[in-house]
N, C-alpha and C positions, 0 to 999 in steps of 0.2 A: 461546541468546539471539540475537535478531535486532536488529542495530544499524544505524542510518543516520548516516553522516558528512555534515555540510553544510559545503562550502567552494565557493562559486560562482566565485571568482577569487583571484588571477591566477596566472601560471605559477609564479613563485618561491614564493608562499605555499602553493600546492598541494603543491609538492615538500617544503616544510617540514612538512607534515602526515604525511609517509610513516612516521616512527617510530611514530606512533599506530596506523597500519594494521598494521604488522609486530608490534608488541608486543601489541596486542589479539588478533591471530590466533594468535600463538605461545603466549601465556600463557593464552588462553581458546580452545582449539582448536575447540570446538563453536560458537563465535560466527560467525554469518552476517553478513558486512559488506557493506553497500550504501553507495554514495557518490553524492551529488548535486552537480552542477556545471553550468556553462554549456557549450553544445555545442562551442565552440572549444577547450575544455580537456579534452575527452573522452579524447584520446590520452595524456594524462598519467596517467590512472588505469586505463584499460581493460586495460593490459598488466600491472598489478600483481596477482600471484597471490594476494594477501591479500584482494582485493575480488571478490565473487561477481557483483555487478551494478552498473552505472553508470546513474543516472537523470539526465536533462537538463532544465534550465530552458529549454524551447524556446518556450513560449507565455506564458501568464499564470501568475502565482504561484498563483492560485486553482485552475487546471487541474492544476498540478503537485501541489498539496496534495491534491486529490481522488484522483489516481492513487496517490500515496504512502500515502494513508490505507488503501487496499486491501491494503497490504503488512503492516499490523498490527505495526509495529516494537515491540520491548520498550523500546528506549532510543534517543533522538535525541542525537547528539553534535555540537554546534554549534561548529565551529572557525572560523566567520566572525564571528558575533556582530555583525551589522548589522541594519538595519530589516527587510530581506527575510527573513533567516534567523530573526529573532524571530517574524515573522508566520507563517512556515512551521511553526515549533515550536508556535505557538498553535493553528494549524489541525489539527495532528496530535494534540495533546493527549496526549502520551506523556511518560514520565520524560525529563528533559533534563539534559544535562551541557554546560557552556558554558566556552569559553576566555576568559581575562581579557585584554583588549586593552591595558590600562594607558594609555589615551589621556590621562587626567588627569595621570599622572606624566610623560608625554612633553611635555605642554603646560607643566608646571612647569619641566622642563629647558630648554625653549625660552625661557620668560620670564626665567629666572634665569641662563641660560648655564652651568648647573651640570651637568657630566657625570661628576662624581667617583664617583657610585654607579650603575654600569650596571644596566639593567633585565634581568630574567631573560629568556633567549632565548625567542623565540616557539615553537620546537619543544618546549622544556621546558614552557612554559605549556600547550601542547596536551596533553602527557602528564599534566600536573597535572589537567586536566579529567577524565581517565578513572581517576584514582587511586582513586576510591571503588569502582571495579569490581575492585580488586586488581591493576591493571596498573601495572607499574613500568618505568622506563627501563632498556633493556638496553645503553645507551651504544655502540650500533653505528652511530650517525649516521643519515644520510638514505639513501633508496633512490631509484634511477631505473632503470626497466626499458625497454630499447630493443628493440623487436620486430626479428626477424631481417631482415625485408623492408625495414627502414629504416636498416640499417647502411650507411654510406657506404664503398664499397671504397677502400682506400688508394690504389690506382692511379688513381682518378678525381680525386685532389687535384692541384693545380698541381705541375709538375715540381720546382720548387725546394723546395716544402713537403713532398715525399715523404720526405725524409731527416730530418724532424723540424721541428716548428713550434710557435709560440706562438699560441694561440687568443685573440683579443681581441674581447670583446663590447662594441661601441661604443654600443649603444643603452641606453635607460632610458625609463621611462614619462614622466618629467617632465624638462623642460629643465635645471633646476638640479641634476639628478643626473648630467648628461652633460658630458664635456669638450667645449669648443668645437672646431671643425674644426682651427684652427691649432695647438691644443694636442695634438690627436690626432696630427697630423703630426709635431710635436716629439717626442712619446713614441715613435712608431714609428721615427722617425729615430735615436733614441738607443739603440734595441734592435738588437743585432748579429744576432739570429736571424731566420729567416723568420717571417712573421706572416700569419695568416688572419683577416680581419675578419668578425665575425658580427653579425647583426642582422636585422630584418625589412625589408620593402620600403620602409618609411619611412626607413630608414637608408641606403638604396642610394646616393643621390646624394652624401652625405657620405663614404661608403665609397669611391666612385669618386674623389672629390677627394683623399682620403688616399692611395689606391693610386697615382694619377698623380704625386703629389708625391714619393712614396717609392721608386718604381721597382719592379723585379721582385720584390724580397724581400717585398712586401706584396701579398696577393691579396684582392680584395673578394668575399666570399661572402654579403653582406647580401641577403636576399630570395631566396636560392637554395634554401634548405633548409626542410623542415618542422621542427617543434619536436623531434621524435625524431631527425631527421637532424642537426640542430644538436648535439644531445646526443652523437651518434656522432662528430662532428668534434671535440667537446670531449674525448671519451673517448680519442681517438687522439693528442691533443696532448701535449706535454711539460709545458707551463706555461699557465695561463689568466690573462688580465688582464680585469677586469670592473669596471664601475661597480656601485653598489648596485642590482642588477638580477637577473633570472632566471638569467642566465648564471653569476653568482657562486654561486647555490644549486645549480644543476645540476652545476657543477664540484665543489662540496663533496660532493654525492651520489655522484659518480663517483670520489671520493677523489683528485682532481687538485690539485697545488699551485696556489693562487689568490692573485694580487696584486689586492686590491680597492682601488678609488679612490673616495674619498668627498667629496662636495660639500656641499650644504646639510643633508644628513642625517648622522647619526653612528652608529658601530657600537654605542655605548652604548644605543641604542634597543632592542637585543636582536634585530637582524636581520642580524648579521654571519655569515660562513661558519660552518656548524655541522658539526662532525666527531664529535659524540657526547657532548661535555661542554660545559656552559654556561660558556664562557670565551672571551675574545677572543684569547688567546695560544695558538697551535697551530703545530707544526712545518711544517704545510702551508699556513699562512695568513700573509700579510703585508699590513698595512693602510697605505695611503698617504693622507695628508690634510694640510691646511694647519693647523698648530697655532696656538693663541692668537688666533683670530679672535673678536672680541666679538659678532659678528652670527651666529655659528654655534653650534648648529643654529638655523635660522630656520623650519623646518617639519618635521612628522613624515613628510610624503610628498614634497612638492616644489612648485615654481611654474613658470609658463610663462616667467618671466624673473626675474632677480635683483631682489629687492625694494629693494636698496640701489643697484643700477645698476652696481656695480664688478665683481661676480662673482669676487671674490678667491678664494673657496673652491675654484674650479676653475682659474682663470687662473694662480694661483700654485703649483699642484701641481708638484713637482719631477720632471721627466722623468728626471733622473739617478737619483733614488731608485727610480723604477719600474724602470729598466734594471738597477740593482744588485740589486733583489729578483729580477727575472727571471733574471739571470745566476746568482745563488746557487741558485735552484731548478733551473735547467737543468743546472748542474754536478752537483747531487745526483742528479737523475733519470738523467743520462747515466752516472754512475759505477755506479749500481745496475743499469742495463740492460747495462752492459759486464761 
């Protein structure tokens, strides 16, 4: 069987599709798996041993469809399920299996402020899409493959961080998913362990502001590393702090303890750290959020600014709760290493 997986973006969502690639290849060994994505995300998939070829959306969707049509796939597995992926499926005219996005259920949760019934995790729903092929969840969680040439040598880290550190992903695609700078400073100030700030170049200035305010124990690495190098820094950390972002999912894929901080979105949307079972309670995961806010969740993705103007979902996050979770994981990891 020759299968095409469609997932155009983004970093975290592509990482969340990794159980499908593993289970599909291990349970159907003769399956030839191709993956199509955007060029900037190629490095997330090209090192995956379960994928034989990566195709890129470099020009128009029509040109991509023409090229992929020559591959004569037996099945197209759409793990994006948006307008472009549907058009691509239509052009290929092959048997299609499609992930359920549950956007209507998310909108209902937003309108009613009812999160009592969590939605099935996105990785589980991706596996549901291939169930008709006889593929089952192996409950081994996410995968992330770091090429040897992109491993960050431990001695290249800042001197203070070489004895152990907390990796803190301070970025997120939307403003309402991110702690404001003053809160980042408060959180880092409450943590007793050395911290490395991770993010892209867009997070660099805020990272500098936090590092200058907190002194030598906080190193700003925003914009310094590629995606795979960032994963290497996460892999070498003892504990990871992250917003609802790619860093959170990479940390889970690398089986690192993760303290996730939630603003306008909620874990009940089914995008929380995934360690192999569809549940928000896991020994390696601690969720930090402001409870009992009537305006939360306000969006399934995020906004450029708080719709209410007060941004309580992030401004009222307890830095002490974050520090306590980090301490608990740090002690647990240290005791195992010793």
